[in-house]
All heavy atoms as an XYZ file, in Angstrom:
710
protein
N     -28.653     -8.063     16.565
C     -27.220     -8.137     16.368
C     -26.606     -9.219     17.268
O     -25.710     -8.987     18.008
C     -26.612     -6.766     16.643
C     -25.195     -6.672     16.199
S     -24.665     -4.948     16.065
C     -23.468     -4.908     17.352
N     -27.143    -10.429     17.119
C     -26.673    -11.525     17.907
C     -25.539    -12.264     17.167
O     -25.625    -12.439     15.973
C     -27.843    -12.499     18.181
O     -27.373    -13.640     18.820
N     -24.545    -12.673     17.888
C     -23.432    -13.406     17.298
C     -23.499    -14.891     17.674
O     -24.141    -15.242     18.682
C     -22.106    -12.771     17.666
C     -21.707    -13.018     19.074
N     -22.302    -12.357     20.128
C     -20.785    -13.833     19.642
C     -21.756    -12.745     21.274
N     -20.813    -13.657     20.985
N     -22.877    -15.705     16.881
C     -22.832    -17.119     17.141
C     -21.433    -17.641     16.868
O     -20.802    -17.204     15.867
C     -23.832    -17.873     16.276
C     -23.934    -19.330     16.515
C     -24.978    -19.971     15.621
O     -25.607    -19.358     14.787
N     -25.176    -21.280     15.827
N     -20.940    -18.537     17.718
C     -19.637    -19.111     17.525
C     -19.825    -20.566     17.001
O     -20.578    -21.325     17.573
C     -18.786    -19.113     18.811
C     -18.540    -17.642     19.240
C     -17.498    -19.864     18.612
C     -17.784    -17.526     20.510
N     -19.200    -20.877     15.844
C     -19.312    -22.175     15.266
C     -17.905    -22.765     15.042
O     -16.906    -22.051     15.176
C     -20.063    -22.162     13.905
C     -19.321    -21.283     12.870
C     -21.500    -21.680     14.114
C     -19.876    -21.359     11.468
N     -17.825    -24.043     14.739
C     -16.568    -24.706     14.423
C     -16.352    -24.632     12.913
O     -17.266    -24.842     12.132
C     -16.580    -26.138     14.870
C     -16.567    -26.346     16.343
C     -15.184    -26.106     16.932
C     -15.181    -26.419     18.392
N     -13.896    -26.148     18.995
N     -15.107    -24.370     12.525
C     -14.783    -24.318     11.086
C     -14.382    -25.713     10.621
O     -14.331    -26.655     11.363
C     -13.638    -23.338     10.837
O     -12.446    -23.881     11.348
N     -14.031    -25.845      9.316
C     -13.561    -27.108      8.750
C     -12.262    -27.573      9.430
O     -12.031    -28.780      9.483
C     -13.324    -26.969      7.257
C     -14.609    -26.829      6.504
O     -15.656    -27.250      6.943
N     -14.557    -26.246      5.292
N     -11.481    -26.656      9.891
C     -10.230    -26.974     10.524
C     -10.352    -27.127     12.048
O      -9.388    -27.101     12.747
C      -9.171    -25.942     10.175
C      -8.841    -25.903      8.702
C      -7.832    -24.808      8.387
C      -7.580    -24.765      6.884
N      -6.643    -23.705      6.530
N     -11.613    -27.232     12.504
C     -11.932    -27.447     13.928
C     -11.508    -26.227     14.792
O     -11.226    -26.387     15.942
C     -11.359    -28.734     14.470
C     -12.175    -29.230     15.639
O     -13.390    -28.986     15.699
N     -11.554    -29.904     16.534
N     -11.448    -25.055     14.198
C     -11.198    -23.835     14.955
C     -12.515    -23.116     15.073
O     -13.509    -23.434     14.419
C     -10.134    -22.943     14.307
O     -10.621    -22.595     12.988
C      -8.796    -23.644     14.198
N     -12.554    -22.055     15.904
C     -13.766    -21.311     16.089
C     -13.918    -20.194     15.117
O     -12.928    -19.584     14.730
C     -13.872    -20.785     17.517
C     -13.985    -21.865     18.583
C     -14.058    -21.292     19.976
O     -13.423    -20.241     20.224
O     -14.716    -21.897     20.793
N     -15.168    -19.901     14.736
C     -15.514    -18.758     13.893
C     -16.686    -18.030     14.545
O     -17.572    -18.662     15.090
C     -15.944    -19.191     12.508
C     -14.810    -19.520     11.582
C     -15.334    -19.686     10.160
C     -14.176    -19.895      9.190
N     -14.662    -19.976      7.842
N     -16.647    -16.701     14.470
C     -17.767    -15.889     14.949
C     -18.589    -15.442     13.736
O     -18.002    -14.981     12.740
C     -17.300    -14.655     15.726
C     -18.463    -13.718     16.017
C     -16.605    -15.072     16.991
N     -19.882    -15.629     13.784
C     -20.795    -15.189     12.722
C     -21.581    -14.008     13.308
O     -22.204    -14.122     14.345
C     -21.763    -16.276     12.337
S     -20.977    -17.786     11.778
N     -21.544    -12.895     12.569
C     -22.221    -11.659     13.041
C     -22.599    -10.809     11.801
O     -21.700    -10.484     11.015
C     -21.303    -10.877     13.976
C     -21.876     -9.544     14.487
C     -23.025     -9.817     15.477
C     -20.789     -8.762     15.207
N     -23.858    -10.498     11.712
C     -24.356     -9.588     10.645
C     -23.937     -9.982      9.263
O     -23.554     -9.095      8.450
C     -23.951     -8.145     10.936
C     -24.495     -7.616     12.235
O     -25.497     -8.113     12.703
N     -23.817     -6.663     12.808
N     -23.924    -11.275      8.932
C     -23.568    -11.704      7.592
C     -22.089    -11.793      7.298
O     -21.719    -11.995      6.138
N     -21.267    -11.627      8.342
C     -19.792    -11.748      8.157
C     -19.311    -12.826      9.110
O     -19.939    -13.134     10.124
C     -19.068    -10.429      8.531
C     -19.404     -9.306      7.603
N     -18.888     -9.232      6.344
C     -20.183     -8.223      7.746
C     -19.321     -8.150      5.765
N     -20.119     -7.466      6.585
N     -18.217    -13.452      8.734
C     -17.534    -14.469      9.569
C     -16.158    -13.949      9.925
O     -15.485    -13.292      9.155
C     -17.464    -15.770      8.876
C     -18.785    -16.484      8.796
S     -18.688    -18.136      8.184
C     -18.073    -17.860      6.535
N     -15.750    -14.329     11.158
C     -14.500    -13.902     11.695
C     -13.742    -15.123     12.267
O     -14.374    -16.000     12.847
C     -14.661    -12.917     12.851
C     -15.445    -11.666     12.492
C     -16.819    -11.640     12.474
C     -14.760    -10.488     12.193
C     -17.513    -10.491     12.170
C     -15.447     -9.317     11.906
C     -16.837     -9.351     11.881
O     -17.501     -8.193     11.601
N     -12.405    -15.138     12.090
C     -11.585    -16.178     12.674
C     -10.732    -15.532     13.790
O     -10.414    -14.333     13.706
C     -10.663    -16.863     11.665
O      -9.909    -15.847     10.994
C     -11.458    -17.618     10.625
N     -10.344    -16.344     14.782
C      -9.602    -15.759     15.919
C      -8.193    -15.340     15.416
O      -7.466    -16.109     14.847
C      -9.456    -16.760     17.033
C      -8.928    -16.105     18.315
C      -8.881    -17.078     19.489
C     -10.295    -17.347     19.976
N     -10.290    -18.193     21.172
N      -7.867    -14.106     15.737
C      -6.584    -13.504     15.358
C      -5.619    -13.647     16.529
O      -4.484    -14.163     16.346
C      -6.778    -12.077     14.927
C      -5.587    -11.408     14.324
N      -4.881    -11.958     13.324
C      -5.002    -10.223     14.590
C      -3.871    -11.134     12.982
N      -3.926    -10.105     13.729
N      -6.001    -13.176     17.682
C      -5.196    -13.339     18.896
C      -6.079    -13.133     20.146
O      -7.183    -12.664     20.069
C      -3.990    -12.416     18.911
C      -4.307    -10.936     18.937
C      -4.430    -10.289     20.168
C      -4.425    -10.209     17.796
C      -4.702     -8.923     20.206
C      -4.709     -8.853     17.808
C      -4.828     -8.194     19.018
O      -5.114     -6.867     19.061
N      -5.512    -13.498     21.284
C      -6.207    -13.387     22.561
C      -5.384    -12.532     23.534
O      -4.157    -12.554     23.495
C      -6.420    -14.730     23.206
O      -7.273    -15.516     22.424
N      -6.102    -11.769     24.380
C      -5.478    -11.066     25.500
C      -6.082    -11.636     26.751
O      -6.884    -12.593     26.725
C      -5.749     -9.549     25.422
O      -7.139     -9.302     25.632
C      -5.296     -8.967     24.097
N      -5.719    -11.100     27.896
C      -6.259    -11.610     29.173
C      -7.769    -11.376     29.284
O      -8.483    -12.186     29.908
C      -5.560    -10.977     30.345
C      -4.085    -11.349     30.547
C      -3.462    -10.543     31.666
C      -3.956    -12.838     30.804
N      -8.266    -10.292     28.689
C      -9.671     -9.981     28.846
C     -10.555    -10.178     27.614
O     -11.756    -10.159     27.698
C      -9.867     -8.550     29.423
C      -9.208     -7.543     28.462
C      -9.293     -8.448     30.816
C      -9.510     -6.111     28.820
N      -9.941    -10.304     26.437
C     -10.723    -10.379     25.209
C     -10.057    -11.246     24.166
O      -8.853    -11.491     24.208
C     -11.014     -8.968     24.685
O      -9.841     -8.354     24.245
N     -10.852    -11.623     23.169
C     -10.377    -12.279     21.988
C     -10.562    -11.295     20.824
O     -11.609    -10.636     20.752
C     -11.111    -13.572     21.667
C     -10.857    -14.675     22.704
O      -9.689    -14.784     23.094
O     -11.750    -15.409     23.013
N      -9.579    -11.237     19.957
C      -9.685    -10.371     18.775
C      -9.840    -11.247     17.539
O      -9.083    -12.201     17.368
C      -8.443     -9.451     18.631
C      -8.538     -8.610     17.391
C      -8.302     -8.569     19.899
N     -10.865    -10.975     16.766
C     -11.190    -11.756     15.578
C     -11.071    -10.922     14.353
O     -11.368     -9.733     14.393
C     -12.664    -12.238     15.704
C     -12.951    -12.973     16.957
C     -13.170    -12.439     18.186
C     -13.088    -14.405     17.133
N     -13.451    -13.403     19.095
C     -13.426    -14.611     18.515
C     -13.023    -15.458     16.256
C     -13.643    -15.878     18.977
C     -13.257    -16.733     16.782
C     -13.537    -16.940     18.103
N     -10.624    -11.518     13.258
C     -10.532    -10.749     11.985
C     -11.394    -11.407     10.963
O     -11.694    -12.593     11.068
C      -9.089    -10.542     11.532
C      -8.435    -11.808     11.040
C      -7.031    -11.464     10.583
N      -6.413    -12.675     10.046
C      -5.241    -12.698      9.493
N      -4.538    -11.611      9.390
N      -4.765    -13.819      9.038
N     -11.778    -10.642      9.972
C     -12.645    -11.125      8.916
C     -12.047    -12.370      8.253
O     -10.841    -12.443      8.028
C     -12.849    -10.008      7.855
S     -13.867    -10.512      6.489
N     -12.898    -13.342      7.992
C     -12.420    -14.566      7.335
C     -11.982    -14.314      5.924
O     -11.316    -15.179      5.318
C     -13.529    -15.639      7.379
O     -14.628    -15.205      6.638
N     -12.279    -13.161      5.378
C     -11.841    -12.799      4.039
C     -10.696    -11.795      4.078
O     -10.421    -11.101      3.086
C     -13.020    -12.245      3.244
C     -14.118    -13.264      3.078
C     -15.189    -12.764      2.179
C     -16.342    -13.745      2.123
N     -16.233    -14.805      1.171
N      -9.968    -11.756      5.177
C      -8.862    -10.831      5.380
C      -7.789    -11.083      4.300
O      -7.218    -10.120      3.760
C      -8.252    -10.920      6.776
N      -7.471    -12.322      4.009
C      -6.453    -12.657      3.051
C      -6.914    -12.499      1.615
O      -6.254    -11.884      0.810
C      -5.928    -14.056      3.273
O      -5.335    -14.197      4.518
N      -8.065    -13.095      1.329
C      -8.534    -13.096     -0.070
C      -9.003    -11.766     -0.586
O      -8.782    -11.403     -1.741
C      -9.636    -14.155     -0.233
O     -10.752    -13.849      0.547
N      -9.643    -10.968      0.291
C     -10.175     -9.678     -0.164
C      -9.477     -8.467      0.494
O      -9.902     -7.346      0.307
C     -11.682     -9.587      0.157
C     -12.612    -10.559     -0.548
C     -14.045    -10.348     -0.113
C     -12.480    -10.428     -2.042
N      -8.426     -8.767      1.247
C      -7.704     -7.703      1.971
C      -8.648     -6.871      2.851
O      -8.506     -5.660      2.971
C      -6.978     -6.773      0.990
C      -6.067     -7.475      0.024
C      -4.818     -7.972      0.727
C      -3.819     -8.514     -0.300
N      -3.570     -9.908     -0.202
N      -9.571     -7.548      3.526
C     -10.559     -6.867      4.352
C     -10.001     -6.606      5.732
O      -9.451     -7.533      6.380
C     -11.827     -7.701      4.479
S     -13.086     -6.913      5.509
N     -10.069     -5.368      6.267
C      -9.510     -5.079      7.600
C     -10.553     -5.333      8.703
O     -10.214     -5.012      9.866
C      -9.206     -3.566      7.471
C     -10.266     -3.055      6.566
C     -10.487     -4.196      5.544
N     -11.701     -5.897      8.421
C     -12.715     -6.084      9.438
C     -12.260     -6.829     10.659
O     -11.660     -7.922     10.548
N     -12.506     -6.290     11.855
C     -12.114     -6.893     13.119
C     -13.181     -6.642     14.158
O     -13.902     -5.676     14.119
C     -10.796     -6.307     13.616
C      -9.600     -6.767     12.915
C      -8.319     -6.338     13.611
C      -7.086     -6.798     12.787
N      -5.858     -6.333     13.371
N     -13.251     -7.590     15.133
C     -14.104     -7.351     16.305
C     -13.488     -7.971     17.542
O     -12.550     -8.770     17.439
C     -15.534     -7.900     16.079
C     -15.801     -9.337     15.867
C     -15.851    -10.120     17.175
C     -17.110     -9.532     15.203
N     -13.983     -7.567     18.724
C     -13.500     -8.046     19.993
C     -14.623     -8.678     20.758
O     -15.748     -8.127     20.799
C     -12.884     -6.906     20.815
C     -11.626     -6.343     20.271
C     -11.119     -5.216     21.145
C      -9.919     -4.566     20.517
N      -9.419     -3.433     21.305
N     -14.363     -9.837     21.371
C     -15.334    -10.438     22.279
C     -14.726    -10.540     23.688
O     -13.516    -10.714     23.843
C     -15.714    -11.907     21.810
O     -14.546    -12.674     21.664
C     -16.476    -11.817     20.492
N     -15.581    -10.427     24.668
C     -15.149    -10.458     26.067
C     -14.956    -11.907     26.541
O     -15.803    -12.767     26.247
C     -16.188     -9.768     26.938
O     -15.953     -9.996     28.298
N     -13.888    -12.173     27.252
C     -13.712    -13.524     27.798
C     -14.521    -13.690     29.071
O     -14.954    -14.768     29.413
C     -12.206    -13.735     28.108
C     -11.395    -14.039     26.897
C     -10.003    -14.473     27.312
C      -9.214    -14.842     26.078
N      -7.880    -15.287     26.425
N     -14.752    -12.612     29.800
C     -15.534    -12.689     31.058
C     -16.991    -12.931     30.763
O     -17.639    -13.623     31.501
C     -15.417    -11.343     31.825
C     -14.031    -11.116     32.377
C     -13.908     -9.761     33.095
O     -14.948     -9.077     33.228
O     -12.811     -9.439     33.546
N     -17.524    -12.347     29.686
C     -18.934    -12.529     29.362
C     -19.060    -12.805     27.859
O     -19.269    -11.894     27.055
C     -19.722    -11.251     29.718
C     -21.196    -11.428     29.542
O     -21.694    -12.501     29.239
N     -21.938    -10.369     29.781
N     -18.904    -14.058     27.438
C     -18.931    -14.403     26.006
C     -20.234    -14.119     25.305
O     -20.249    -13.991     24.092
C     -18.587    -15.889     25.990
C     -18.494    -16.363     27.353
C     -18.668    -15.220     28.279
N     -21.324    -13.943     26.045
C     -22.595    -13.646     25.410
C     -22.798    -12.173     25.139
O     -23.743    -11.765     24.479
C     -23.793    -14.203     26.259
O     -23.718    -13.568     27.538
C     -23.725    -15.702     26.385
N     -21.894    -11.359     25.665
C     -21.958     -9.916     25.458
C     -21.782     -9.593     23.967
O     -21.029    -10.257     23.264
C     -20.832     -9.268     26.277
C     -20.806     -7.754     26.278
C     -19.675     -7.217     27.153
O     -19.716     -7.527     28.357
O     -18.827     -6.544     26.623
N     -22.466     -8.572     23.522
C     -22.369     -8.181     22.124
C     -20.940     -7.765     21.765
O     -20.338     -6.950     22.504
C     -23.337     -6.996     21.820
C     -24.767     -7.468     22.020
C     -23.127     -6.484     20.363
C     -25.805     -6.357     21.904
N     -20.358     -8.329     20.718
C     -18.976     -8.005     20.343
C     -18.800     -6.539     19.941
O     -19.775     -5.893     19.488
C     -18.689     -8.887     19.125
C     -19.731     -9.936     19.171
C     -20.930     -9.352     19.860
N     -17.616     -6.009     20.099
C     -17.325     -4.658     19.719
C     -16.653     -4.697     18.340
O     -15.614     -5.342     18.179
C     -16.346     -3.993     20.741
C     -17.015     -3.931     22.102
C     -15.939     -2.598     20.268
C     -16.067     -3.588     23.223
N     -17.288     -4.040     17.374
C     -16.704     -4.010     16.022
C     -15.575     -2.972     16.019
O     -15.799     -1.810     16.307
C     -17.782     -3.679     14.970
C     -18.786     -4.855     14.971
C     -17.164     -3.531     13.584
C     -20.010     -4.609     14.107
N     -14.376     -3.436     15.730
C     -13.188     -2.604     15.806
C     -12.928     -1.905     14.488
O     -12.529     -0.752     14.461
C     -12.009     -3.499     16.226
C     -10.850     -2.705     16.762
O     -11.084     -1.600     17.261
O      -9.729     -3.228     16.717
N     -13.061     -2.633     13.364
C     -12.831     -2.049     12.033
C     -13.892     -2.584     11.097
O     -14.315     -3.708     11.171
C     -11.447     -2.474     11.508
C     -10.303     -1.843     12.261
C      -8.987     -2.177     11.636
C      -7.866     -1.535     12.457
N      -6.566     -1.853     11.922
N     -14.322     -1.715     10.156
C     -15.387     -2.036      9.219
C     -14.877     -2.896      8.066
O     -13.682     -2.882      7.771
C     -16.022     -0.764      8.734
N     -15.809     -3.573      7.433
C     -15.492     -4.399      6.286
C     -15.437     -3.560      4.976
O     -16.038     -2.495      4.898
C     -16.539     -5.503      6.098
C     -16.559     -6.467      7.206
N     -15.738     -7.601      7.234
C     -17.267     -6.512      8.364
C     -15.990     -8.257      8.348
N     -16.901     -7.640      9.058
N     -14.706     -4.116      4.021
C     -14.627     -3.436      2.716
C     -15.451     -4.156      1.653
O     -15.342     -3.868      0.479
C     -13.163     -3.348      2.267
O     -12.624     -4.655      2.236
C     -12.339     -2.449      3.172
N     -16.277     -5.096      2.117
C     -17.121     -5.881      1.184
C     -18.475     -6.080      1.840
O     -18.643     -5.940      3.061
C     -16.473     -7.291      0.922
C     -16.210     -8.083      2.154
N     -17.113     -8.987      2.580
C     -15.179     -8.079      3.020
C     -16.652     -9.532      3.718
N     -15.467     -9.003      3.989
N     -19.515     -6.377      1.013
C     -20.842     -6.530      1.574
C     -20.960     -7.838      2.333
O     -20.211     -8.806      2.117
C     -21.787     -6.549      0.356
C     -20.901     -6.973     -0.757
C     -19.499     -6.492     -0.413
N     -21.935     -7.952      3.269
C     -22.133     -9.209      4.016
C     -22.649    -10.318      3.072
O     -23.264    -10.023      2.072
C     -23.189     -8.854      5.033
C     -23.847     -7.616      4.581
C     -22.842     -6.913      3.704
N     -22.338    -11.556      3.442
C     -22.784    -12.714      2.688
C     -23.578    -13.637      3.593
O     -23.030    -14.587      4.148
C     -21.631    -13.424      2.032
C     -22.024    -14.497      1.041
O     -23.210    -14.847      0.968
O     -21.153    -14.979      0.305
N     -24.859    -13.300      3.808
C     -25.664    -14.067      4.749
C     -25.843    -15.551      4.344
O     -25.946    -16.401      5.179
C     -27.028    -13.430      4.962
O     -27.660    -13.262      3.679
C     -26.919    -12.060      5.637
N     -25.849    -15.792      3.021
C     -25.996    -17.175      2.555
C     -24.787    -18.014      2.923
O     -24.918    -19.139      3.381
C     -26.220    -17.226      1.042
C     -27.498    -16.556      0.624
C     -27.492    -15.402     -0.143
C     -28.719    -17.069      1.031
C     -28.704    -14.793     -0.521
C     -29.937    -16.451      0.661
C     -29.898    -15.316     -0.102
O     -31.037    -14.743     -0.478
N     -23.616    -17.452      2.775
C     -22.391    -18.192      3.178
C     -22.376    -18.480      4.667
O     -22.012    -19.559      5.071
C     -21.135    -17.384      2.753
C     -19.861    -18.151      3.095
C     -18.604    -17.318      2.785
O     -18.698    -16.113      2.522
O     -17.520    -17.903      2.836
N     -22.798    -17.502      5.416
C     -22.828    -17.691      6.895
C     -23.830    -18.806      7.256
O     -23.528    -19.692      8.064
C     -23.173    -16.369      7.601
C     -23.423    -16.592      9.082
C     -22.060    -15.345      7.392
N     -24.996    -18.781      6.645
C     -25.997    -19.827      6.934
C     -25.541    -21.226      6.505
O     -25.777    -22.176      7.219
C     -27.338    -19.478      6.261
C     -28.060    -18.340      6.903
C     -28.309    -18.522      8.402
O     -28.729    -19.593      8.820
O     -28.014    -17.563      9.174
N     -24.861    -21.290      5.392
C     -24.311    -22.573      4.957
C     -23.272    -23.078      5.949
O     -23.297    -24.275      6.345
C     -23.658    -22.449      3.530
C     -22.787    -23.665      3.228
C     -24.744    -22.305      2.487
N     -22.408    -22.240      6.445
C     -21.419    -22.631      7.434
C     -22.057    -23.063      8.741
O     -21.617    -24.022      9.375
C     -20.407    -21.526      7.658
C     -19.322    -21.517      6.574
O     -18.370    -22.268      6.663
N     -19.478    -20.653      5.594
N     -23.123    -22.343      9.168
C     -23.812    -22.731     10.393
C     -24.473    -24.102     10.212
O     -24.390    -24.946     11.122
C     -24.932    -21.714     10.711
C     -24.386    -20.412     11.269
C     -25.556    -19.499     11.547
C     -25.137    -18.138     12.077
N     -26.275    -17.270     12.350
N     -25.069    -24.333      9.068
C     -25.714    -25.625      8.813
C     -24.660    -26.766      8.787
O     -24.902    -27.835      9.377
C     -26.438    -25.567      7.462
S     -27.372    -27.053      7.071
N     -23.560    -26.545      8.149
C     -22.481    -27.573      8.134
C     -22.002    -27.849      9.542
O     -21.758    -29.022      9.902
C     -21.297    -27.083      7.267
C     -21.559    -27.123      5.742
C     -20.417    -26.450      4.999
C     -21.699    -28.564      5.271
N     -21.818    -26.824     10.355
C     -21.377    -27.011     11.718
C     -22.359    -27.845     12.530
O     -21.974    -28.750     13.292
C     -21.120    -25.679     12.368
N     -23.669    -27.593     12.308
C     -24.706    -28.376     13.041
C     -24.665    -29.829     12.576
O     -24.758    -30.727     13.394
C     -26.088    -27.783     12.775
C     -26.407    -26.535     13.588
C     -27.892    -26.182     13.507
N     -28.350    -25.937     12.142
C     -28.331    -24.756     11.536
N     -27.919    -23.686     12.162
N     -28.817    -24.633     10.333
N     -24.539    -30.050     11.254
C     -24.509    -31.434     10.735
C     -23.311    -32.182     11.276
O     -23.384    -33.354     11.674
C     -24.504    -31.441      9.215
C     -25.816    -31.048      8.614
S     -25.948    -31.338      6.836
C     -24.596    -30.330      6.186
N     -22.137    -31.530     11.316
C     -20.922    -32.192     11.802
C     -21.031    -32.498     13.283
O     -20.623    -33.568     13.757
C     -19.702    -31.305     11.566
C     -19.293    -31.255     10.104
C     -18.135    -30.364      9.882
C     -17.777    -30.236      8.405
N     -16.700    -29.332      8.174
N     -21.668    -31.617     14.047
C     -21.852    -31.831     15.461
C     -22.785    -33.024     15.698
O     -22.508    -33.880     16.547
C     -22.428    -30.565     16.153
C     -22.721    -30.749     17.583
N     -21.711    -30.883     18.527
C     -23.885    -30.879     18.247
C     -22.271    -31.059     19.704
N     -23.572    -31.048     19.587
N     -23.911    -33.073     14.938
C     -24.829    -34.199     15.082
C     -24.164    -35.512     14.679
O     -24.359    -36.534     15.321
C     -26.086    -33.952     14.214
C     -27.037    -33.060     14.850
C     -28.311    -32.966     14.048
C     -29.331    -32.052     14.706
N     -30.613    -31.996     14.036
N     -23.389    -35.507     13.609
C     -22.706    -36.714     13.158
C     -21.690    -37.218     14.214
O     -21.532    -38.409     14.406
C     -21.977    -36.474     11.849
N     -21.067    -36.276     14.899
C     -20.048    -36.661     15.859
C     -20.693    -37.139     17.213
O     -20.054    -37.902     17.909
C     -19.122    -35.485     16.152
N     -21.892    -36.683     17.499
C     -22.500    -37.004     18.777
C     -23.539    -38.108     18.703
O     -24.110    -38.512     19.734
C     -23.137    -35.763     19.384
O     -24.100    -35.232     18.505
C     -22.075    -34.703     19.727
N     -23.885    -38.621     17.481
C     -24.905    -39.666     17.392
C     -24.331    -40.908     16.819
O     -23.243    -40.959     16.332
C     -26.121    -39.207     16.567
O     -25.649    -38.849     15.256
C     -26.848    -38.067     17.212
C-alpha cells in the first residue's frame, strides 16, 4: 500500500494509491487533504490525508470510493509524469 506523488498536466501534485488518484483539496498545519480525481465526474467522495511532518508515512483513507480502481490509468499518468520530468531535465 505504497503511495506516490506525481505532477499532473496542470503542474499540480497528484497522489496515486491502490489504483486511485487524488488531487489536493486543502492543507492544514499538520496534513494535506486529497480528494478523488473523479470527484466531479463521478461524484466520488473518496478522500485521504497525508502527513506534512512525515510525507512517506502511509496516508489515512478518510472516505471510500464509489467506483473501482483504475490501475491502468494510474500507470499511464505515472509514465507521462516520468517522461515530462526527463524531457525537462535533459
